[in-house]
mmCIF file of the C-alpha atoms, coordinates in Angstrom:
data_MODEL
# 
_entry.id   MODEL 
# 
loop_
_atom_site.group_PDB 
_atom_site.id 
_atom_site.type_symbol 
_atom_site.label_atom_id 
_atom_site.label_alt_id 
_atom_site.label_comp_id 
_atom_site.label_asym_id 
_atom_site.label_entity_id 
_atom_site.label_seq_id 
_atom_site.pdbx_PDB_ins_code 
_atom_site.Cartn_x 
_atom_site.Cartn_y 
_atom_site.Cartn_z 
_atom_site.occupancy 
_atom_site.B_iso_or_equiv 
_atom_site.pdbx_formal_charge 
_atom_site.auth_seq_id 
_atom_site.auth_comp_id 
_atom_site.auth_asym_id 
_atom_site.auth_atom_id 
_atom_site.pdbx_PDB_model_num 
ATOM 1   C CA . MET A 1 1   ? -26.913 4.046   -19.324 1.00 0.00 ? 1   MET A CA 1 
ATOM 2   C CA . PHE A 1 2   ? -24.628 6.116   -17.533 1.00 0.00 ? 2   PHE A CA 1 
ATOM 3   C CA . ASP A 1 3   ? -26.330 9.814   -18.199 1.00 0.00 ? 3   ASP A CA 1 
ATOM 4   C CA . GLU A 1 4   ? -29.789 10.038  -15.367 1.00 0.00 ? 4   GLU A CA 1 
ATOM 5   C CA . ILE A 1 5   ? -30.848 8.175   -12.780 1.00 0.00 ? 5   ILE A CA 1 
ATOM 6   C CA . LEU A 1 6   ? -33.762 9.371   -11.954 1.00 0.00 ? 6   LEU A CA 1 
ATOM 7   C CA . GLY A 1 7   ? -34.004 12.766  -13.595 1.00 0.00 ? 7   GLY A CA 1 
ATOM 8   C CA . LEU A 1 8   ? -30.473 13.234  -11.602 1.00 0.00 ? 8   LEU A CA 1 
ATOM 9   C CA . PRO A 1 9   ? -27.065 13.542  -13.298 1.00 0.00 ? 9   PRO A CA 1 
ATOM 10  C CA . ALA A 1 10  ? -25.616 9.992   -12.189 1.00 0.00 ? 10  ALA A CA 1 
ATOM 11  C CA . HIS A 1 11  ? -22.150 11.126  -12.013 1.00 0.00 ? 11  HIS A CA 1 
ATOM 12  C CA . PRO A 1 12  ? -22.542 13.526  -8.282  1.00 0.00 ? 12  PRO A CA 1 
ATOM 13  C CA . LEU A 1 13  ? -24.812 10.052  -7.024  1.00 0.00 ? 13  LEU A CA 1 
ATOM 14  C CA . ILE A 1 14  ? -22.515 7.303   -8.281  1.00 0.00 ? 14  ILE A CA 1 
ATOM 15  C CA . ILE A 1 15  ? -18.714 8.934   -7.577  1.00 0.00 ? 15  ILE A CA 1 
ATOM 16  C CA . HIS A 1 16  ? -19.694 8.815   -3.554  1.00 0.00 ? 16  HIS A CA 1 
ATOM 17  C CA . ALA A 1 17  ? -19.635 4.835   -4.338  1.00 0.00 ? 17  ALA A CA 1 
ATOM 18  C CA . ALA A 1 18  ? -16.107 5.016   -5.622  1.00 0.00 ? 18  ALA A CA 1 
ATOM 19  C CA . VAL A 1 19  ? -15.363 8.289   -3.313  1.00 0.00 ? 19  VAL A CA 1 
ATOM 20  C CA . VAL A 1 20  ? -15.843 5.861   0.107   1.00 0.00 ? 20  VAL A CA 1 
ATOM 21  C CA . LEU A 1 21  ? -15.398 2.302   -1.383  1.00 0.00 ? 21  LEU A CA 1 
ATOM 22  C CA . THR A 1 22  ? -11.993 2.974   -2.512  1.00 0.00 ? 22  THR A CA 1 
ATOM 23  C CA . PRO A 1 23  ? -10.427 4.116   0.149   1.00 0.00 ? 23  PRO A CA 1 
ATOM 24  C CA . LEU A 1 24  ? -12.295 1.745   2.434   1.00 0.00 ? 24  LEU A CA 1 
ATOM 25  C CA . LEU A 1 25  ? -10.509 -1.326  -0.008  1.00 0.00 ? 25  LEU A CA 1 
ATOM 26  C CA . ALA A 1 26  ? -6.731  1.084   0.187   1.00 0.00 ? 26  ALA A CA 1 
ATOM 27  C CA . VAL A 1 27  ? -7.119  0.720   4.411   1.00 0.00 ? 27  VAL A CA 1 
ATOM 28  C CA . LEU A 1 28  ? -8.630  -3.452  5.086   1.00 0.00 ? 28  LEU A CA 1 
ATOM 29  C CA . ALA A 1 29  ? -5.806  -3.982  1.820   1.00 0.00 ? 29  ALA A CA 1 
ATOM 30  C CA . ALA A 1 30  ? -3.281  -2.797  4.292   1.00 0.00 ? 30  ALA A CA 1 
ATOM 31  C CA . VAL A 1 31  ? -4.646  -3.657  7.334   1.00 0.00 ? 31  VAL A CA 1 
ATOM 32  C CA . TYR A 1 32  ? -4.600  -7.568  6.372   1.00 0.00 ? 32  TYR A CA 1 
ATOM 33  C CA . ALA A 1 33  ? -1.188  -7.366  4.744   1.00 0.00 ? 33  ALA A CA 1 
ATOM 34  C CA . LEU A 1 34  ? 0.435   -6.195  7.282   1.00 0.00 ? 34  LEU A CA 1 
ATOM 35  C CA . ALA A 1 35  ? -1.437  -8.024  10.268  1.00 0.00 ? 35  ALA A CA 1 
ATOM 36  C CA . PRO A 1 36  ? -1.967  -11.204 9.488   1.00 0.00 ? 36  PRO A CA 1 
ATOM 37  C CA . ARG A 1 37  ? -3.700  -11.541 12.956  1.00 0.00 ? 37  ARG A CA 1 
ATOM 38  C CA . THR A 1 38  ? -6.559  -9.419  11.534  1.00 0.00 ? 38  THR A CA 1 
ATOM 39  C CA . ARG A 1 39  ? -7.084  -11.765 8.352   1.00 0.00 ? 39  ARG A CA 1 
ATOM 40  C CA . ALA A 1 40  ? -9.503  -14.180 9.699   1.00 0.00 ? 40  ALA A CA 1 
ATOM 41  C CA . VAL A 1 41  ? -12.453 -11.350 9.723   1.00 0.00 ? 41  VAL A CA 1 
ATOM 42  C CA . LEU A 1 42  ? -11.413 -9.277  7.292   1.00 0.00 ? 42  LEU A CA 1 
ATOM 43  C CA . HIS A 1 43  ? -11.021 -11.721 4.675   1.00 0.00 ? 43  HIS A CA 1 
ATOM 44  C CA . TRP A 1 44  ? -14.535 -12.036 2.481   1.00 0.00 ? 44  TRP A CA 1 
ATOM 45  C CA . ALA A 1 45  ? -14.510 -7.875  3.339   1.00 0.00 ? 45  ALA A CA 1 
ATOM 46  C CA . VAL A 1 46  ? -11.427 -7.056  1.773   1.00 0.00 ? 46  VAL A CA 1 
ATOM 47  C CA . ALA A 1 47  ? -12.437 -10.169 -1.200  1.00 0.00 ? 47  ALA A CA 1 
ATOM 48  C CA . ALA A 1 48  ? -16.012 -8.165  -1.777  1.00 0.00 ? 48  ALA A CA 1 
ATOM 49  C CA . LEU A 1 49  ? -14.480 -4.791  -1.657  1.00 0.00 ? 49  LEU A CA 1 
ATOM 50  C CA . ALA A 1 50  ? -11.527 -6.180  -3.723  1.00 0.00 ? 50  ALA A CA 1 
ATOM 51  C CA . VAL A 1 51  ? -14.619 -6.777  -7.133  1.00 0.00 ? 51  VAL A CA 1 
ATOM 52  C CA . ALA A 1 52  ? -17.085 -3.750  -6.338  1.00 0.00 ? 52  ALA A CA 1 
ATOM 53  C CA . VAL A 1 53  ? -14.009 -0.649  -6.274  1.00 0.00 ? 53  VAL A CA 1 
ATOM 54  C CA . PRO A 1 54  ? -13.146 -1.449  -9.604  1.00 0.00 ? 54  PRO A CA 1 
ATOM 55  C CA . VAL A 1 55  ? -16.683 -1.505  -10.825 1.00 0.00 ? 55  VAL A CA 1 
ATOM 56  C CA . ALA A 1 56  ? -17.880 1.632   -9.227  1.00 0.00 ? 56  ALA A CA 1 
ATOM 57  C CA . VAL A 1 57  ? -14.689 3.817   -10.316 1.00 0.00 ? 57  VAL A CA 1 
ATOM 58  C CA . LEU A 1 58  ? -15.334 2.452   -13.640 1.00 0.00 ? 58  LEU A CA 1 
ATOM 59  C CA . ALA A 1 59  ? -19.494 3.519   -13.547 1.00 0.00 ? 59  ALA A CA 1 
ATOM 60  C CA . ALA A 1 60  ? -18.044 7.051   -11.659 1.00 0.00 ? 60  ALA A CA 1 
ATOM 61  C CA . ARG A 1 61  ? -15.572 6.872   -14.658 1.00 0.00 ? 61  ARG A CA 1 
ATOM 62  C CA . GLN A 1 62  ? -18.027 6.833   -17.479 1.00 0.00 ? 62  GLN A CA 1 
ATOM 63  C CA . SER A 1 63  ? -20.758 8.693   -15.830 1.00 0.00 ? 63  SER A CA 1 
ATOM 64  C CA . GLY A 1 64  ? -18.254 11.354  -15.555 1.00 0.00 ? 64  GLY A CA 1 
ATOM 65  C CA . GLU A 1 65  ? -17.608 10.773  -19.374 1.00 0.00 ? 65  GLU A CA 1 
ATOM 66  C CA . ALA A 1 66  ? -21.486 11.268  -19.973 1.00 0.00 ? 66  ALA A CA 1 
ATOM 67  C CA . LEU A 1 67  ? -22.635 13.908  -17.767 1.00 0.00 ? 67  LEU A CA 1 
ATOM 68  C CA . LYS A 1 68  ? -19.458 15.981  -19.756 1.00 0.00 ? 68  LYS A CA 1 
ATOM 69  C CA . ASP A 1 69  ? -20.858 15.070  -23.231 1.00 0.00 ? 69  ASP A CA 1 
ATOM 70  C CA . LYS A 1 70  ? -24.197 16.065  -22.079 1.00 0.00 ? 70  LYS A CA 1 
ATOM 71  C CA . ARG A 1 71  ? -22.915 19.496  -20.363 1.00 0.00 ? 71  ARG A CA 1 
ATOM 72  C CA . PHE A 1 72  ? -19.918 20.199  -20.196 1.00 0.00 ? 72  PHE A CA 1 
ATOM 73  C CA . SER A 1 73  ? -18.610 19.842  -23.884 1.00 0.00 ? 73  SER A CA 1 
ATOM 74  C CA . SER A 1 74  ? -18.484 23.356  -24.879 1.00 0.00 ? 74  SER A CA 1 
ATOM 75  C CA . VAL A 1 75  ? -17.440 24.731  -21.480 1.00 0.00 ? 75  VAL A CA 1 
ATOM 76  C CA . ASP A 1 76  ? -13.914 26.487  -21.609 1.00 0.00 ? 76  ASP A CA 1 
ATOM 77  C CA . GLY A 1 77  ? -11.933 28.899  -19.474 1.00 0.00 ? 77  GLY A CA 1 
ATOM 78  C CA . GLN A 1 78  ? -11.410 27.946  -16.207 1.00 0.00 ? 78  GLN A CA 1 
ATOM 79  C CA . LEU A 1 79  ? -14.077 25.670  -15.127 1.00 0.00 ? 79  LEU A CA 1 
ATOM 80  C CA . GLY A 1 80  ? -13.182 23.628  -18.646 1.00 0.00 ? 80  GLY A CA 1 
ATOM 81  C CA . ARG A 1 81  ? -9.659  23.783  -17.509 1.00 0.00 ? 81  ARG A CA 1 
ATOM 82  C CA . ARG A 1 82  ? -10.945 22.392  -14.120 1.00 0.00 ? 82  ARG A CA 1 
ATOM 83  C CA . ILE A 1 83  ? -13.205 19.792  -15.701 1.00 0.00 ? 83  ILE A CA 1 
ATOM 84  C CA . ALA A 1 84  ? -10.292 18.673  -17.600 1.00 0.00 ? 84  ALA A CA 1 
ATOM 85  C CA . GLU A 1 85  ? -7.741  18.289  -15.138 1.00 0.00 ? 85  GLU A CA 1 
ATOM 86  C CA . HIS A 1 86  ? -10.852 16.020  -12.978 1.00 0.00 ? 86  HIS A CA 1 
ATOM 87  C CA . GLU A 1 87  ? -10.540 14.225  -15.583 1.00 0.00 ? 87  GLU A CA 1 
ATOM 88  C CA . GLY A 1 88  ? -7.054  13.539  -16.466 1.00 0.00 ? 88  GLY A CA 1 
ATOM 89  C CA . PHE A 1 89  ? -6.993  11.561  -13.135 1.00 0.00 ? 89  PHE A CA 1 
ATOM 90  C CA . ALA A 1 90  ? -10.003 8.963   -14.051 1.00 0.00 ? 90  ALA A CA 1 
ATOM 91  C CA . THR A 1 91  ? -7.870  6.121   -15.588 1.00 0.00 ? 91  THR A CA 1 
ATOM 92  C CA . PRO A 1 92  ? -5.382  6.308   -13.465 1.00 0.00 ? 92  PRO A CA 1 
ATOM 93  C CA . LEU A 1 93  ? -8.013  5.861   -10.982 1.00 0.00 ? 93  LEU A CA 1 
ATOM 94  C CA . LEU A 1 94  ? -9.488  3.329   -12.606 1.00 0.00 ? 94  LEU A CA 1 
ATOM 95  C CA . LEU A 1 95  ? -5.852  1.566   -13.601 1.00 0.00 ? 95  LEU A CA 1 
ATOM 96  C CA . ALA A 1 96  ? -5.263  1.812   -9.833  1.00 0.00 ? 96  ALA A CA 1 
ATOM 97  C CA . ALA A 1 97  ? -7.812  0.443   -8.353  1.00 0.00 ? 97  ALA A CA 1 
ATOM 98  C CA . LEU A 1 98  ? -7.623  -2.869  -10.821 1.00 0.00 ? 98  LEU A CA 1 
ATOM 99  C CA . ALA A 1 99  ? -4.255  -3.705  -9.150  1.00 0.00 ? 99  ALA A CA 1 
ATOM 100 C CA . LEU A 1 100 ? -5.713  -2.456  -5.911  1.00 0.00 ? 100 LEU A CA 1 
ATOM 101 C CA . GLY A 1 101 ? -8.345  -5.345  -6.641  1.00 0.00 ? 101 GLY A CA 1 
ATOM 102 C CA . VAL A 1 102 ? -6.898  -7.758  -8.134  1.00 0.00 ? 102 VAL A CA 1 
ATOM 103 C CA . LEU A 1 103 ? -3.287  -7.228  -5.637  1.00 0.00 ? 103 LEU A CA 1 
ATOM 104 C CA . SER A 1 104 ? -6.049  -7.760  -2.770  1.00 0.00 ? 104 SER A CA 1 
ATOM 105 C CA . LEU A 1 105 ? -7.207  -11.070 -4.314  1.00 0.00 ? 105 LEU A CA 1 
ATOM 106 C CA . ALA A 1 106 ? -3.839  -12.001 -5.056  1.00 0.00 ? 106 ALA A CA 1 
ATOM 107 C CA . LEU A 1 107 ? -3.269  -11.600 -1.240  1.00 0.00 ? 107 LEU A CA 1 
ATOM 108 C CA . VAL A 1 108 ? -6.331  -13.205 0.580   1.00 0.00 ? 108 VAL A CA 1 
ATOM 109 C CA . TYR A 1 109 ? -6.337  -16.161 -1.815  1.00 0.00 ? 109 TYR A CA 1 
ATOM 110 C CA . VAL A 1 110 ? -1.773  -16.865 -1.052  1.00 0.00 ? 110 VAL A CA 1 
ATOM 111 C CA . SER A 1 111 ? -3.118  -16.618 2.100   1.00 0.00 ? 111 SER A CA 1 
ATOM 112 C CA . ARG A 1 112 ? -5.303  -19.046 2.445   1.00 0.00 ? 112 ARG A CA 1 
ATOM 113 C CA . ALA A 1 113 ? -3.576  -21.640 0.135   1.00 0.00 ? 113 ALA A CA 1 
ATOM 114 C CA . GLU A 1 114 ? -1.537  -22.998 2.249   1.00 0.00 ? 114 GLU A CA 1 
ATOM 115 C CA . ARG A 1 115 ? 0.877   -23.584 -1.042  1.00 0.00 ? 115 ARG A CA 1 
ATOM 116 C CA . PHE A 1 116 ? 2.191   -21.026 -1.190  1.00 0.00 ? 116 PHE A CA 1 
ATOM 117 C CA . GLY A 1 117 ? 5.580   -19.674 0.550   1.00 0.00 ? 117 GLY A CA 1 
ATOM 118 C CA . ARG A 1 118 ? 5.917   -16.800 2.837   1.00 0.00 ? 118 ARG A CA 1 
ATOM 119 C CA . PRO A 1 119 ? 8.400   -15.225 -0.021  1.00 0.00 ? 119 PRO A CA 1 
ATOM 120 C CA . VAL A 1 120 ? 5.315   -15.193 -2.012  1.00 0.00 ? 120 VAL A CA 1 
ATOM 121 C CA . GLY A 1 121 ? 3.489   -13.826 0.204   1.00 0.00 ? 121 GLY A CA 1 
ATOM 122 C CA . THR A 1 122 ? 5.197   -11.384 1.161   1.00 0.00 ? 122 THR A CA 1 
ATOM 123 C CA . VAL A 1 123 ? 5.776   -9.777  -1.923  1.00 0.00 ? 123 VAL A CA 1 
ATOM 124 C CA . VAL A 1 124 ? 1.924   -10.007 -2.919  1.00 0.00 ? 124 VAL A CA 1 
ATOM 125 C CA . SER A 1 125 ? 1.602   -8.160  0.672   1.00 0.00 ? 125 SER A CA 1 
ATOM 126 C CA . ALA A 1 126 ? 3.986   -5.737  -0.272  1.00 0.00 ? 126 ALA A CA 1 
ATOM 127 C CA . LEU A 1 127 ? 2.590   -4.783  -3.731  1.00 0.00 ? 127 LEU A CA 1 
ATOM 128 C CA . THR A 1 128 ? -0.358  -4.719  -2.425  1.00 0.00 ? 128 THR A CA 1 
ATOM 129 C CA . VAL A 1 129 ? 0.162   -2.230  -0.033  1.00 0.00 ? 129 VAL A CA 1 
ATOM 130 C CA . VAL A 1 130 ? 2.037   -0.490  -2.879  1.00 0.00 ? 130 VAL A CA 1 
ATOM 131 C CA . ALA A 1 131 ? -0.850  -0.262  -4.342  1.00 0.00 ? 131 ALA A CA 1 
ATOM 132 C CA . ALA A 1 132 ? -3.444  0.770   -1.500  1.00 0.00 ? 132 ALA A CA 1 
ATOM 133 C CA . VAL A 1 133 ? -1.168  4.198   -1.029  1.00 0.00 ? 133 VAL A CA 1 
ATOM 134 C CA . VAL A 1 134 ? -1.092  5.219   -5.069  1.00 0.00 ? 134 VAL A CA 1 
ATOM 135 C CA . ALA A 1 135 ? -5.251  4.115   -5.497  1.00 0.00 ? 135 ALA A CA 1 
ATOM 136 C CA . GLY A 1 136 ? -5.418  5.863   -2.221  1.00 0.00 ? 136 GLY A CA 1 
ATOM 137 C CA . TYR A 1 137 ? -3.892  8.481   -4.042  1.00 0.00 ? 137 TYR A CA 1 
ATOM 138 C CA . TYR A 1 138 ? -5.729  9.143   -7.318  1.00 0.00 ? 138 TYR A CA 1 
ATOM 139 C CA . VAL A 1 139 ? -9.260  8.813   -5.457  1.00 0.00 ? 139 VAL A CA 1 
ATOM 140 C CA . LEU A 1 140 ? -7.842  11.845  -3.472  1.00 0.00 ? 140 LEU A CA 1 
ATOM 141 C CA . ARG A 1 141 ? -6.709  14.107  -6.489  1.00 0.00 ? 141 ARG A CA 1 
ATOM 142 C CA . ALA A 1 142 ? -10.007 12.708  -8.144  1.00 0.00 ? 142 ALA A CA 1 
ATOM 143 C CA . GLY A 1 143 ? -12.375 13.922  -5.251  1.00 0.00 ? 143 GLY A CA 1 
ATOM 144 C CA . HIS A 1 144 ? -10.669 17.293  -4.755  1.00 0.00 ? 144 HIS A CA 1 
ATOM 145 C CA . SER A 1 145 ? -10.422 18.283  -8.685  1.00 0.00 ? 145 SER A CA 1 
ATOM 146 C CA . GLY A 1 146 ? -14.147 17.117  -8.313  1.00 0.00 ? 146 GLY A CA 1 
ATOM 147 C CA . ALA A 1 147 ? -15.181 19.355  -5.363  1.00 0.00 ? 147 ALA A CA 1 
ATOM 148 C CA . THR A 1 148 ? -12.661 22.046  -6.846  1.00 0.00 ? 148 THR A CA 1 
ATOM 149 C CA . ALA A 1 149 ? -13.884 22.508  -10.728 1.00 0.00 ? 149 ALA A CA 1 
ATOM 150 C CA . VAL A 1 150 ? -17.921 22.291  -8.651  1.00 0.00 ? 150 VAL A CA 1 
ATOM 151 C CA . TRP A 1 151 ? -17.769 24.743  -5.949  1.00 0.00 ? 151 TRP A CA 1 
ATOM 152 C CA . GLY A 1 152 ? -14.485 25.944  -6.744  1.00 0.00 ? 152 GLY A CA 1 
ATOM 153 C CA . SER A 1 153 ? -11.316 26.916  -4.699  1.00 0.00 ? 153 SER A CA 1 
# 
């Protein structure tokens, strides 16, 4: 399923969604958390990205595994090490994207519902900002290690 798109390897095509949408969610979620005045304008974008980002990262991870199994399963040496390093960021990025997605949705919900107090909103905001930083870090590391694996240093 994640092998090819129109005869081309799917991974280089799919990763662009994860590489673009994850930092976008990280920035918008952090702005949403830290600048309450922006919430009326950003809540739909944050909620939509909170759902789309984990799906995009999961698709990137699965397509990467399919690409490795199909074309790079017997690679060793420097390229093998680079691929292994890149692959090592897949699960942490997926977990960070899931955490950011869940926390972003929780933040939108908490900020729009009146029954939660200010302390709950503050805690969820802080956790969302932390998750945004972590997701940003892992998408940067995964992207850089993937580019290094393909294009060299």
